[in-house]
C-alpha positions in Angstrom: 0.5 -1.4 -17.7 -3.1 -0.5 -17.8 -4.9 -2.6 -20.4 -7.8 -0.6 -21.9 -9.0 -1.7 -25.3 -7.5 -4.3 -27.6 -9.7 -4.2 -30.7 -12.2 -2.2 -32.6 -15.4 -3.5 -34.0 -15.0 -5.1 -37.4 -17.0 -4.1 -40.5 -19.5 -6.6 -41.8 -19.3 -7.2 -45.5 -21.9 -9.6 -46.8 -22.9 -10.8 -50.2 -26.2 -12.3 -51.4 -27.1 -14.8 -54.0 -30.4 -15.4 -55.7 -31.1 -18.5 -57.8 -34.2 -19.6 -59.6 -35.2 -21.4 -62.8 -33.4 -20.1 -65.9 -36.6 -19.5 -67.7 -37.8 -17.0 -64.9 -34.5 -15.8 -63.5 -35.1 -12.2 -64.4 -38.8 -12.2 -63.6 -40.3 -10.4 -60.5 -43.0 -12.3 -58.6 -45.6 -11.7 -55.9 -44.9 -13.7 -52.7 -47.8 -16.1 -51.9 -45.9 -18.0 -49.1 -42.7 -17.9 -47.2 -40.7 -21.0 -46.1 -37.6 -20.7 -43.8 -35.2 -23.7 -43.8 -32.2 -24.5 -41.6 -33.4 -23.1 -38.2 -32.2 -24.9 -35.1 -31.9 -22.5 -32.2 -33.6 -19.5 -33.5 -37.4 -19.6 -33.4 -39.3 -19.1 -36.6 -41.2 -16.1 -35.3 -37.9 -14.4 -34.3 -36.4 -15.1 -37.8 -39.4 -13.6 -39.5 -39.1 -10.4 -37.5 -35.8 -9.7 -39.2 -37.3 -10.5 -42.7 -38.8 -7.3 -44.2 -41.0 -9.3 -46.6 -44.7 -10.2 -46.2 -47.1 -12.3 -48.2 -48.4 -10.2 -51.0 -45.2 -8.2 -51.5 -43.6 -8.1 -55.0 -40.0 -9.4 -54.9 -37.2 -8.0 -57.0 -33.4 -7.9 -56.8 -33.4 -4.8 -54.5 -35.9 -6.3 -52.1 -34.0 -9.5 -52.0 -30.7 -7.8 -51.2 -32.4 -5.7 -48.5 -33.9 -8.9 -46.9 -30.5 -10.6 -46.8 -28.8 -7.6 -45.2 -31.5 -7.5 -42.6 -31.1 -11.2 -41.7 -27.3 -10.8 -41.5 -27.7 -7.8 -39.2 -29.6 -10.0 -36.6 -26.1 -11.6 -35.9 -27.9 -15.1 -35.7 -26.8 -16.3 -39.2 -23.5 -16.9 -40.9 -25.0 -17.8 -44.3 -28.2 -16.7 -46.0 -29.7 -17.9 -49.3 -33.0 -16.9 -51.0 -34.7 -19.2 -53.5 -37.9 -19.2 -55.5 -40.2 -22.2 -55.6 -43.1 -21.0 -57.8 -44.5 -18.1 -55.9 -43.1 -19.3 -52.6 -40.0 -17.4 -51.2 -37.6 -20.0 -49.7 -35.1 -18.7 -47.2 -32.2 -21.0 -46.4 -30.1 -20.1 -43.4 -27.1 -21.5 -41.6 -27.1 -20.4 -38.0 -24.0 -19.1 -36.3 -22.7 -21.7 -33.8 -23.2 -20.9 -30.1 -20.0 -20.4 -28.0 -19.9 -23.1 -25.4 -16.6 -22.2 -23.8 -13.8 -19.6 -24.1 -10.3 -20.6 -23.2 -7.1 -18.5 -23.0 -3.8 -20.3 -23.2 -0.3 -19.0 -23.1 -1.1 -15.4 -22.0 1.2 -13.9 -19.4 1.2 -10.2 -20.0 -2.6 -10.0 -20.3 -4.8 -11.4 -17.5 -7.8 -13.6 -18.3 -10.1 -11.0 -16.7 -8.8 -8.3 -19.1 -9.2 -10.5 -22.1 -12.7 -11.5 -21.2 -13.6 -7.9 -20.7 -12.4 -7.1 -24.2 -14.3 -10.1 -25.6 -17.5 -9.0 -23.9 -17.1 -5.6 -25.4 -17.1 -7.2 -28.9 -20.1 -9.5 -28.1 -18.0 -12.6 -27.9 -19.2 -14.4 -24.8 -20.4 -17.9 -23.7 -23.9 -18.5 -24.8 -23.8 -16.0 -27.7 -23.6 -16.7 -31.5 -20.0 -16.7 -32.8 -19.3 -14.0 -35.4 -16.2 -15.3 -37.2 -15.5 -11.9 -38.8 -14.9 -10.4 -35.3 -12.2 -13.0 -34.5 -9.9 -11.6 -37.1 -10.2 -8.1 -35.6 -9.5 -9.5 -32.1 -6.4 -11.3 -33.3 -5.0 -8.2 -35.0 -5.9 -6.1 -32.0 -4.0 -8.4 -29.6 -1.0 -8.5 -31.9 -0.9 -4.7 -32.0 -0.9 -4.7 -28.2 2.0 -7.0 -28.0 3.9 -5.0 -30.6 3.3 -1.9 -28.5 5.2 -3.6 -25.6 8.1 -4.7 -27.8 7.0 -8.4 -28.4 7.4 -8.4 -32.1 7.5 -12.2 -32.4 4.2 -12.6 -30.6 1.4 -14.4 -32.4 -2.3 -14.9 -31.5 -4.5 -17.5 -33.0 -8.2 -18.1 -32.6 -9.0 -21.8 -32.8 -12.7 -22.8 -33.2 -13.5 -26.4 -32.4 -17.0 -27.7 -33.5 -19.2 -29.4 -30.9 -22.5 -31.3 -31.3 -25.7 -29.3 -31.5 -24.1 -26.4 -33.5 -21.8 -25.4 -30.6 -18.2 -24.5 -30.6 -15.3 -24.2 -28.2 -13.2 -21.0 -28.8 -9.6 -21.0 -27.8 -7.2 -18.0 -28.0 -3.7 -19.4 -28.3 -0.9 -17.0 -27.4 2.7 -17.2 -28.3 4.1 -14.1 -26.6 7.8 -14.7 -26.8 10.3 -12.3 -25.3 10.2 -8.6 -25.4 12.8 -6.8 -27.6 15.6 -5.4 -25.5 16.7 -1.8 -26.2 20.2 -2.0 -27.6 20.8 1.7 -27.9 19.2 5.1 -27.6 20.5 8.1 -29.6 19.5 11.7 -29.2 20.5 13.7 -32.3 20.7 17.5 -32.4 21.4 18.2 -28.7 24.2 20.6 -28.1 23.2 22.3 -24.9 22.9 19.1 -22.8 24.9 15.9 -23.1 23.3 12.5 -23.9 24.0 11.3 -20.3 22.3 14.4 -18.8 19.2 13.9 -21.0 18.9 10.2 -20.6 19.4 9.8 -16.9 15.7 10.7 -16.3 14.3 8.5 -19.1 12.3 5.4 -18.0 13.6 3.4 -21.0 17.3 2.5 -20.5 19.9 0.3 -22.2 23.2 -1.3 -21.2 22.4 -1.0 -17.5 24.6 -2.6 -14.8 23.4 -5.9 -13.3 22.5 -4.3 -9.9 20.2 -1.7 -11.4 17.2 -4.0 -11.4 14.7 -1.1 -11.4 15.7 0.0 -14.9 13.3 -0.8 -17.8 15.2 -2.2 -20.8 12.2 -3.6 -22.6 10.8 -1.5 -25.4 7.3 -0.2 -24.9 5.7 2.3 -27.2 3.8 4.2 -24.5 6.9 4.5 -22.3 8.8 6.0 -25.3 6.0 8.6 -25.7 6.5 9.4 -22.0 10.3 9.7 -22.4 9.9 12.1 -25.3 7.8 14.3 -23.0 10.5 14.0 -20.3 13.1 15.3 -22.8 10.7 18.1 -23.9 10.1 19.1 -20.3 13.8 19.1 -19.6 14.3 21.8 -22.2 11.1 23.8 -21.4 12.0 24.0 -17.7 15.2 25.6 -18.7 13.9 28.3 -21.0 14.1 26.6 -24.4 10.6 27.6 -25.4 11.0 26.6 -29.1 12.3 23.2 -28.4 10.8 20.4 -30.5 11.2 16.7 -31.0 11.3 16.6 -34.8 11.0 12.8 -35.3 11.8 9.5 -33.7 13.0 6.3 -35.5 12.6 2.8 -34.0 14.4 0.0 -35.8 14.6 -3.7 -35.1 17.3 -6.3 -35.5 16.6 -9.0 -38.1 15.7 -11.4 -35.2 13.2 -8.8 -33.8 14.8 -9.2 -30.4 16.7 -5.9 -30.3 15.5 -2.2 -30.7 17.5 0.9 -31.7 15.9 4.3 -30.9 16.9 7.6 -32.4 15.3 10.9 -31.3 15.9 14.0 -33.5 15.5 17.3 -31.6 15.8 21.0 -32.3 16.9 22.9 -29.2 16.3 26.5 -30.2 17.3 29.4 -27.8 16.5 30.3 -24.2 13.7 32.7 -23.6 13.3 35.1 -20.6 10.0 36.2 -19.1 9.4 39.8 -19.9 6.3 40.1 -17.8 3.4 38.3 -16.0 -0.1 39.6 -16.1 -3.2 38.2 -14.3 -6.6 38.8 -16.0 -10.1 37.6 -15.2 -12.0 37.3 -11.9 -9.7 36.5 -9.0 -12.4 37.0 -6.4 -10.6 40.0 -4.9 -7.4 38.0 -4.2 -5.2 39.5 -6.9 -2.7 41.0 -4.4 -2.2 37.8 -2.5 -1.9 35.6 -5.6 0.6 38.0 -7.2 2.8 37.9 -4.1 3.1 34.1 -4.0 3.4 33.4 -7.8 6.8 31.8 -8.6 6.8 33.5 -12.1 9.0 36.6 -12.1 10.0 39.0 -14.9 13.7 38.7 -15.8 13.9 34.9 -15.1 14.2 32.1 -17.6 11.0 30.6 -18.8 10.1 27.5 -16.8 7.2 25.3 -18.0 7.1 23.4 -14.6 6.5 26.7 -12.8 3.9 27.7 -15.3 2.0 24.4 -14.7 2.5 24.8 -10.9 1.1 28.4 -11.1 -2.0 27.2 -13.0 -2.6 24.4 -10.5 -2.0 26.7 -7.5 -4.5 29.2 -8.7 -7.1 26.4 -9.3 -6.6 24.9 -5.9 -6.6 28.3 -4.2 -10.0 29.2 -5.8 -11.2 25.7 -4.9 -10.9 26.7 -1.2 -13.8 29.1 -1.7 -16.1 26.7 -3.5 -15.0 27.4 -7.1 -14.2 23.8 -7.8 -14.0 23.9 -11.6 -12.1 27.1 -12.5 -10.4 27.5 -15.8 -6.8 28.9 -15.7 -5.1 29.3 -19.1 -1.6 30.7 -19.7 -1.3 32.6 -23.0 2.4 33.2 -24.1 3.3 36.2 -26.2 6.7 35.2 -27.8 9.1 37.8 -29.1 11.7 36.0 -31.2 13.8 39.1 -31.7 14.8 39.7 -28.1 14.1 36.1 -27.0 11.5 37.1 -24.4 8.0 35.9 -23.6 5.1 37.7 -21.8 2.8 35.4 -19.9 -0.9 36.3 -19.5 -2.8 34.1 -17.0 -6.5 34.2 -17.8 -8.6 33.1 -14.9 -12.3 32.2 -15.0 -13.5 30.9 -11.6 -16.8 29.6 -13.0 -19.7 29.2 -10.6 -19.4 28.5 -6.9 -20.2 24.9 -6.3 -22.1 23.5 -3.3 -22.3 20.0 -2.0 -25.9 18.6 -2.0 -25.1 15.2 -0.6 -22.2 13.0 0.4 -22.7 9.3 -0.4 -20.8 6.2 0.5 -20.7 2.9 -1.4 -18.8 -0.3 -0.8 -19.0 -0.2 3.0 -20.9 -3.4 3.7 -19.7 -3.5 7.4 -18.9 0.0 8.4 -21.8 2.3 9.1 -22.0 5.6 7.2 -21.9 7.6 10.4 -18.4 6.2 11.2 -17.1 7.2 7.8 -18.7 10.7 8.0 -16.7 11.3 11.2 -13.5 11.2 9.0 -15.0 13.5 6.2 -14.0 17.1 6.5 -16.2 18.3 3.7 -19.7 19.2 4.9 -23.0 18.8 3.0 -24.5 22.2 2.1 -21.1 23.9 2.2 -18.8 25.0 -0.6 -17.1 22.2 -2.4 -13.4 22.2 -1.4 -10.9 20.0 -3.2 -8.5 20.4 -0.2 -11.2 19.1 2.2 -12.0 16.2 -0.1 -8.4 15.2 -0.4 -7.9 15.4 3.3 -11.0 13.4 3.8 -9.7 10.7 1.5 -6.4 10.6 3.5 -8.3 10.3 6.8 -10.4 7.4 5.6 -7.4 5.7 4.0 -5.6 5.7 7.4 -8.3 3.6 9.0 -6.9 0.1 9.4 -10.1 -1.5 8.1 -10.1 0.4 4.8 -8.3 -1.2 1.8 -8.9 1.5 -0.8 -10.7 4.9 -0.9 -11.6 7.0 -3.9 -14.1 9.8 -4.5 -15.7 11.6 -7.4 -18.0 14.6 -7.8 -21.2 14.2 -9.8 -23.0 17.2 -11.3 -26.7 17.2 -10.6 -28.9 17.5 -13.8 -30.5 20.9 -13.9 -28.3 22.3 -11.1 -25.3 24.2 -12.4 -23.9 25.0 -8.9 -24.5 21.7 -7.0 -22.8 18.4 -7.0 -23.0 15.1 -5.1 -19.7 13.7 -3.7 -19.5 9.9 -3.9 -16.9 8.1 -1.8 -16.2 4.5 -3.0 -14.5 2.5 -0.3 -13.2 -1.0 -0.3 -13.1 -2.6 3.2 -10.7 -5.2 4.5 -10.9 -7.4 7.6 -11.0 -5.2 10.6 -10.3 -7.8 13.2 -7.6 -10.3 14.0 -7.5 -13.5 15.8 -4.1 -14.4 17.2 -3.4 -17.9 18.4 -0.3 -20.0 18.9 1.0 -23.2 20.2 4.6 -24.0 20.6 7.4 -25.6 22.5 10.9 -24.4 23.3 13.9 -25.2 25.5 13.1 -22.3 27.7 9.4 -21.5 27.1 8.2 -25.2 27.1 4.6 -25.6 26.0 2.9 -22.3 25.2 -0.7 -21.5 24.3 -2.1 -18.1 23.5 -5.3 -16.7 22.0 -6.8 -13.3 21.4 -9.3 -11.3 19.5 -8.8 -7.7 18.3 -11.5 -5.9 16.5 -10.8 -2.4 15.2 -14.3 -1.9 13.7 -16.6 -3.6 16.2 -20.0 -4.3 14.6 -19.2 -1.6 12.0 -19.2 1.2 14.7 -15.5 2.0 14.4 -14.9 1.1 18.0 -11.9 -1.0 19.0 -12.4 -4.0 21.3 -9.8 -6.5 22.3 -9.6 -9.6 24.4 -6.3 -11.4 24.8 -5.7 -14.6 26.8 -2.3 -16.2 27.1 -1.0 -19.2 29.0 2.7 -20.2 28.6 5.2 -21.7 30.9 6.4 -18.2 32.0 3.1 -16.2 32.0 -0.6 -16.3 32.3 -2.4 -13.2 31.4 -5.8 -11.7 30.4 -6.4 -8.3 29.1 -9.6 -6.5 28.0 -9.3 -3.2 26.0 -11.9 -0.8 24.6 -11.6 2.4 22.7 -14.2 4.6 21.1 -12.4 7.0 18.6 -15.7 8.8 18.0 -16.9 9.4 21.5 -17.9 12.9 20.6 -18.7 14.4 17.2 -15.6 16.6 17.2 -13.3 13.6 17.4 -12.6 13.1 21.1 -11.8 9.5 21.9 -12.4 7.6 25.1 -11.0 4.2 26.1 -9.9 1.9 28.9 -8.2 -1.3 29.7 -8.4 -4.0 32.4 -5.6 -6.6 32.8 -4.2 -9.3 35.0 -1.0 -11.4 34.7 1.2 -13.9 36.5 4.8 -14.1 35.4 7.7 -16.5 36.1 11.0 -15.2 34.9 12.7 -18.6 35.5 11.0 -20.0 32.4 11.7 -17.0 30.2 14.7 -15.2 28.9 14.9 -12.8 31.8 16.2 -12.9 35.4 14.6 -14.9 38.1 11.5 -13.4 39.7 7.8 -14.1 40.0 5.1 -11.4 39.8 1.4 -10.8 39.9 -0.1 -7.7 38.5 -3.5 -6.3 37.9 -4.2 -3.0 36.4 -7.1 -0.7 35.3 -6.8 2.4 33.3 -8.6 5.0 31.1 -7.5 7.4 28.4 -8.9 10.2 26.5 -7.7 11.7 23.2 -8.1 15.1 21.5 -7.5 15.9 17.8 -5.3 18.9 17.2 -5.8 18.7 13.5 -6.4 16.0 10.9 -2.8 14.6 11.3 -1.9 15.4 14.9 -3.5 14.0 18.1 -2.8 14.2 21.8 -3.8 11.6 24.4 -3.9 11.6 28.2 -4.1 8.4 30.3 -4.1 7.3 33.9 -3.5 3.7 35.0 -3.6 2.1 38.4 -1.4 -1.0 39.0 -1.0 -3.4 41.9 2.2 -5.4 41.7 3.5 -8.2 43.8 7.1 -9.7 43.3 8.2 -12.9 45.0 10.7 -15.8 44.6 13.2 -13.1 43.6 16.8 -14.0 42.9 19.7 -11.9 43.9 21.2 -9.6 41.3 23.3 -6.5 41.9 21.1 -4.3 39.7 17.8 -5.3 41.5 18.9 -5.0 45.1 18.6 -1.2 45.3 15.0 -1.5 44.2 14.2 -4.4 46.6 15.8 -2.6 49.5 13.2 0.2 49.3 10.6 -2.3 50.5 12.5 -5.0 52.5 13.4 -3.4 55.8 13.2 -6.4 58.2 12.7 -9.6 56.1 14.9 -9.9 53.0 12.8 -12.8 51.8 9.4 -11.0 52.0 7.5 -10.4 48.9 7.7 -6.9 47.4 4.3 -5.2 46.9 3.6 -1.8 45.6 0.9 0.4 44.1 1.3 3.0 41.4 -0.7 5.6 39.5 0.9 6.1 36.1 -0.1 9.3 34.3 0.8 9.5 30.6 0.6 12.0 27.8 1.3 11.1 24.2 1.4 13.0 20.8 0.9 11.2 17.5 1.2 12.4 14.0 0.5 10.5 10.8 0.6 11.4 7.1 0.7 7.8 5.9 -1.2 7.0 2.8 -3.0 4.1 4.4 -3.5 2.4 7.8 -2.0 -1.0 6.9 1.0 -1.6 4.7 1.6 2.1 3.9 4.0 3.0 1.1 4.3 6.8 1.5 4.2 9.4 4.2 5.5 9.3 7.8 4.3 8.7 11.3 5.6 9.8 14.7 4.6 9.1 18.2 6.1 10.5 21.5 4.9 9.2 24.9 5.9 10.5 28.4 4.6 8.7 31.4 5.3 9.3 35.1 4.0 7.9 38.4 2.3 10.3 40.7 4.1 11.3 43.9 1.6 9.3 46.0 2.7 6.0 44.3 4.9 3.5 46.1 7.4 3.8 43.2 8.4 7.0 41.6 9.7 6.8 38.0 9.2 8.1 34.5 9.6 6.7 31.0 9.7 8.4 27.6 9.5 6.7 24.2 9.7 8.2 20.7 8.8 6.2 17.5 9.1 7.5 13.9 8.7 5.9 10.5 9.3 7.3 7.1 8.2 5.7 3.8 10.0 6.8 0.6 8.4 5.5 -2.7 10.9 4.5 -5.3 8.5 3.9 -8.2 5.4 5.6 -9.5 3.1 2.8 -8.5 4.7 2.7 -5.0 5.2 -1.0 -5.1 8.9 -0.3 -4.5 9.5 1.7 -1.3 12.0 2.3 1.4 11.1 2.3 5.1 13.3 4.1 7.6 12.4 3.7 11.3 13.8 4.8 14.6 12.7 4.1 18.2 14.3 5.8 21.3 13.5 5.2 24.9 14.7 6.3 28.3 13.4 5.9 31.9 14.6 6.5 35.4 13.5 7.1 39.0 12.9 10.3 40.8 13.0 11.2 44.4 14.1 8.9 47.3 12.6 6.2 49.5 13.9 5.1 52.9 17.1 7.0 52.3 17.7 5.5 48.8 17.3 7.1 45.5 14.4 5.8 43.5 15.3 3.9 40.3 13.3 2.6 37.4 11.7 -0.7 38.5 13.4 -3.5 36.6 10.0 -4.8 35.5 9.7 -1.6 33.5 13.1 -2.0 31.7 13.3 -1.9 28.0 14.2 -5.2 26.2 15.0 -6.0 22.6 15.1 -9.0 20.3 12.3 -10.5 18.2 10.0 -9.3 15.4 9.2 -5.9 16.8 12.7 -4.8 17.6 15.8 -6.8 16.4 15.0 -9.7 14.1 17.5 -12.4 14.2 17.8 -12.4 18.0 15.7 -14.4 20.5 12.9 -12.3 22.1 14.0 -10.1 24.9 17.6 -11.3 25.0 19.5 -8.2 23.8 20.8 -6.0 26.5 22.2 -6.1 30.1 22.3 -9.4 31.9 21.8 -9.9 35.7 25.1 -9.6 37.6 25.8 -11.1 41.0 28.9 -10.9 43.1 30.4 -13.9 44.9 32.3 -13.0 48.0 35.7 -14.5 48.6 34.5 -15.8 52.0 31.8 -17.8 50.3 29.1 -16.3 52.5 25.8 -18.1 51.8 22.4 -17.3 53.1 19.9 -19.8 54.6 18.2 -20.1 51.3 21.3 -21.2 49.6 21.8 -17.9 47.8 25.2 -16.2 47.7 25.3 -12.6 49.0 27.7 -9.9 48.0 30.9 -9.1 49.8 33.4 -6.2 49.5 36.7 -7.9 49.1 38.8 -7.3 46.0 39.1 -11.1 45.8 35.4 -11.5 45.2 34.3 -13.1 42.0 31.6 -11.9 39.5 29.1 -14.0 37.7 26.8 -13.0 34.9 23.4 -14.5 34.4 22.6 -16.0 31.0 19.2 -14.3 31.3 18.4 -10.7 30.3 17.6 -8.0 32.8 16.9 -5.2 30.3 17.9 -1.6 30.6 16.6 1.9 31.1 17.7 3.2 27.7 17.0 2.0 24.2 17.9 2.9 20.6 16.6 0.8 17.8 16.4 1.5 14.1 16.3 -0.1 10.7 16.0 0.2 6.9 13.7 -1.9 4.8 13.4 -2.2 1.0 9.8 -3.1 0.3 9.5 -5.0 -3.0 6.6 -6.6 -5.0 5.9 -10.1 -3.6 6.8 -12.7 -6.2 4.0 -14.8 -7.7 1.4 -12.5 -6.0 -1.0 -10.2 -8.0 -0.7 -6.5 -7.6 -4.2 -6.4 -6.1 -2.8 -8.3 -3.1 -0.3 -5.6 -2.2 -2.6 -4.3 0.6 -2.6 -7.7 2.3 0.9 -9.3 1.5 4.2 -7.5 1.9 7.8 -8.6 1.2 10.8 -6.7 2.4 14.6 -6.9 2.8 15.7 -5.4 6.1 18.6 -4.3 8.1 18.0 -3.9 11.9 20.3 -2.2 14.3 20.1 -1.2 17.9 20.9 -1.7 21.6 19.5 -1.6 25.1 21.7 -0.4 27.9 21.7 0.7 31.6 22.9 4.2 32.3 23.0 3.4 36.0 25.3 0.4 35.7 28.8 0.9 37.2 31.2 -1.2 35.2 34.2 -0.1 37.3 32.9 -2.0 40.3 33.2 -5.3 38.6 35.7 -5.0 35.7 38.8 -6.0 37.9 37.0 -9.0 39.6 37.7 -12.5 38.5 35.1 -14.2 36.4 33.5 -17.1 38.3 33.9 -20.6 36.9 31.7 -22.3 39.4 28.4 -21.4 37.8 27.2 -21.1 34.2 28.0 -17.5 33.5 28.1 -15.1 30.5 31.0 -12.8 29.9 30.7 -9.5 31.8 30.2 -6.5 29.5 29.9 -2.9 30.1 26.2 -2.6 30.1 26.3 1.2 30.4 28.0 1.3 27.0 25.5 2.3 24.3 27.9 1.6 21.5 27.6 -2.2 22.0 25.0 -2.4 19.4 23.6 -5.5 17.6 22.6 -5.7 14.0 21.0 -8.2 11.6 19.8 -8.5 8.0 17.3 -10.7 6.3 14.0 -11.2 4.5 10.5 -10.6 5.9 7.1 -11.6 4.5 4.0 -10.3 6.2 0.5 -11.5 5.4 -2.9 -10.2 6.6 -4.5 -13.6 6.8 -8.1 -14.4 7.8 -6.8 -15.3 11.2 -4.8 -12.1 11.6 -1.4 -10.7 10.7 1.3 -13.3 10.1 5.1 -12.5 9.9 7.8 -14.8 8.6 11.4 -13.6 9.0 14.6 -15.1 7.8 17.5 -13.3 9.5 21.3 -13.4 9.7 23.1 -11.6 12.5 25.7 -9.1 11.4 27.0 -7.9 14.7 26.3 -9.8 17.9 27.8 -10.0 21.4 28.9 -13.0 23.5 25.9 -14.7 25.0 23.4 -13.5 22.4 20.9 -16.1 21.2 20.6 -15.8 17.4 17.5 -17.1 15.5 17.6 -17.7 11.8 13.9 -18.1 11.3 11.0 -16.6 13.3 7.3 -16.9 12.9 4.6 -14.8 14.5 0.8 -14.8 14.2 -1.3 -11.9 15.5 1.7 -9.6 15.3 0.8 -5.9 15.4 2.3 -3.8 12.6 
């Protein structure tokens, strides 16, 4: 709940006393000298400036009362006395103590920052004099606040502790107690709609089931006001134009822990629209607006449609620079035939132009980078649509935490405004590093730097280095999203890697690869973009093991020497389309994103294949503040070869296979372990090559063995649902950097080219460590898991902690209950 203002300024009521000798008590006198006693902190000169008396003035009761009021108004004194010593005016004062420290204790519903803001507004701050009369107002104001949220047993006490040198400590002690629970809500007078129908949309609820944890059962006065408006809108949207909430009664249990609410309503009758008339200046667009208006004669009156019509006309006129139009609906009600005529009066006002667009809050990002995302132009008409789309564009930048804008009228200029964008940046770079040890991966080290806003230019630069037991790699990436003023991007990448599958969760092979590529992107509109890329790769495979699924690929290159390394070059052309309506770049809570990529090697490449991948995510907010949200995601992929080489059909290189398992795909399973395994056939004759490897035979008495390592597949389908919830013990302001969610992951990777019939009748080998043979062409052999994930944008980069439990797994799968990643891309 937004905490605005707790207390109002208290009125100062003071009294004065005047004493002197009895013989001259009623006598006036002329001041010949002034003596001030009791000053400690306040200088004598400062005190005299508040005293409207000078030497030579004649004192009387009126002048004395006036002087005392003036001294009190200075806020420096809590007691003032005036005495006469002969013709000397003696002013005795007691200074207000200075506040040395302010302490808040026991406050949960109100944050310290909010309390201090309220205290500052009432002049109660460290170093200032303490006005005790204000404390009572503050106490009462705080109690009123707690009562408004249903905490009727709450108490607030201001404790003042004296300190040396006329100083005090001020402590506000809170005893909040528990909020009163709503015991029952009654709606009285409703005949057209049942209680259940009316109360299902109310925010306040009672007697809710245990699983409905989103319901609000604590009484809050502001929420009740909103619910009354909800009931009113329910009737107005269905034609009950004369509906009225006559009264509401809120009563408490004697213990003040329970609330009973009664709402008395008068429904009235339904009214039908008899006609709709547009009056005023519509800038020559009357015909178009009349065609699209939802209000139609003969239909029931609908307040929601009336409001929508007013907003539509305002936004429509805003496209032409009339940013502040006035649209008013005047109803003419005929109670005899229960009809209403609606007259929409339109005053577009003056056309507004933008003088200047300003940015504040961007301490790192250059203004020019932000202007690239702003659709509104300086000197042009002010368009609310363009401003909203500009805000959305800026919010999708990964280095923007929050974006707001406001228009400021220019003094003396009725038709000009300045647009001020207030942005809040967040770390635009990430450092990923890791060290670990595993049974298969052994010692692993990795490091990388990714900067999405390099030196505030908006350019993306990345350098990633990795050395683990199974891979050594280096990759340099660069992308300039603002290569041209109209949004064309240009980027490139350079990479090198050495891979050893024997130390990883995949089949046996070693590889060396280096690649270089470039890409260019074109904006279709503010939410759609298309990219083109071309990458050259040089790949060498050696120390390859024998597997049924890889032999067809190897045979394209091994004509004479089956042990020779496999080398090939490829030119991979790609085209991708992306679309995003997400409300922000990191940790979105609303909107959707889609990305489709198709890549294919050119015919002059040594390998001919294609791959296609489609990703989509949808975020559905469950609450108004969007702290509760549901994420639905889906990822599909398919690849295969085309053409033939040396008499054999081309297939997708197994190094390009899809894999699953891990934080990006299926949590709860070891990285890259989900999907087809390597299969090798052991001939009945026991034929063995000179290298000790067993080669395939054709006998029905052959045996089949399945590697414990993954091969991957040419088809993939992954999906999941996540319930995003507020992170416990974390302030709401941290929602943009910490996210907690409960998830369900499901998916599979399979091989459409795998022929299960060739092996299903063969005996499983017991001479080697072998997994059970499965039909790796069967897409229905899915896996699934569920668990809890916590993501944190830390100073070192994104961190992901996942606790998972497998729901559906297959024999041979490697399940992981806990996983941790640093530098993970979201």
